[in-house]
C-alpha positions, 0 to 999 in steps of 0.5 A, a space after each residue: 956780257 958777264 951779267 947775261 951769262 950769270 942770268 942764264 946760269 941762274 935761270 932754272 929752265 937752263 939748269 933743268 936742261 943742264 941737269 938732263 945733259 949732265 945725267 946723259 953724260 954721266 951715263 955714257 961715262 959710267 957705261 964706258 968705265 964699267 966696260 973697261 973695268 978690270 975683272 976681279 975674282 968672282 966673289 967681288 966682281 958682281 959688286 961693280 967695285 972694279 969700275 972704280 979703277 976707271 977714270 971714266 967712272 970718276 968722270 961719270 960720278 962728277 957729272 952725277 954730282 953736277 946734275 944733283 946740284 943743278 936739280 936741287 936748284 931747279 926744285 927751288 923754282 920750278 914745281 916738281 909736277 912740271 920739272 920731273 916730267 920734263 926731266 924725263 927727256 933723259 930717257 930720249 937722250 941716253 939711248 941716243 947718246 948710247 947709239 951715237 957714242 957707244 955704237 949701241 944698237 937701238 931696235 925698232 921697238 925701242 925707237 918707238 918707245 923713245 918717240 912715245 917718251 918724246 911725245 909725252 915730254 912735249 905734251 907736258 912742255 906745251 902748257 909750260 910754254 904757255 905759262 912762261 908767256 904769261 909771266 
C-alpha cells in the first residue's frame, strides 16, 4: 500500500495534476486574502503589502511554493512542450473555483473562452495519451 502511494506521488503526470491544483488553490487563497486585507494609507496601499496581514495570503504563498516544487519535478520527466500546454488547464480551474468558492460571476463570453481553453488542452492531451499507451 505504501509502495503504491509512493509510486503515485513520484509519477510526473500526477505531479502535473498536483501542480495545477496547487496553483488553483493558491489563487483562491490569494484573492480571499487580498479582499480581506486591511486598508493602509494610500501612499503604500497600492503595493498590496497589506495583504501580508491575512492568513489566507500566507496559505496562498504556501500553495505557490508547493506548486513550484511539483512543477520542477514535472520538468525533470515531461518535455516542456507537453507539460506547459497541459498546465494551462489552470485557466479552466481558476475561473471555476472563483465562481464556486468566491461567488464571482462568469459571463457567457468568458464561459466560451473557458470552453476554448479546455478544447485546446484536450487537443494537446490526445497525442500524449497515445504516447503513454506505447510506453
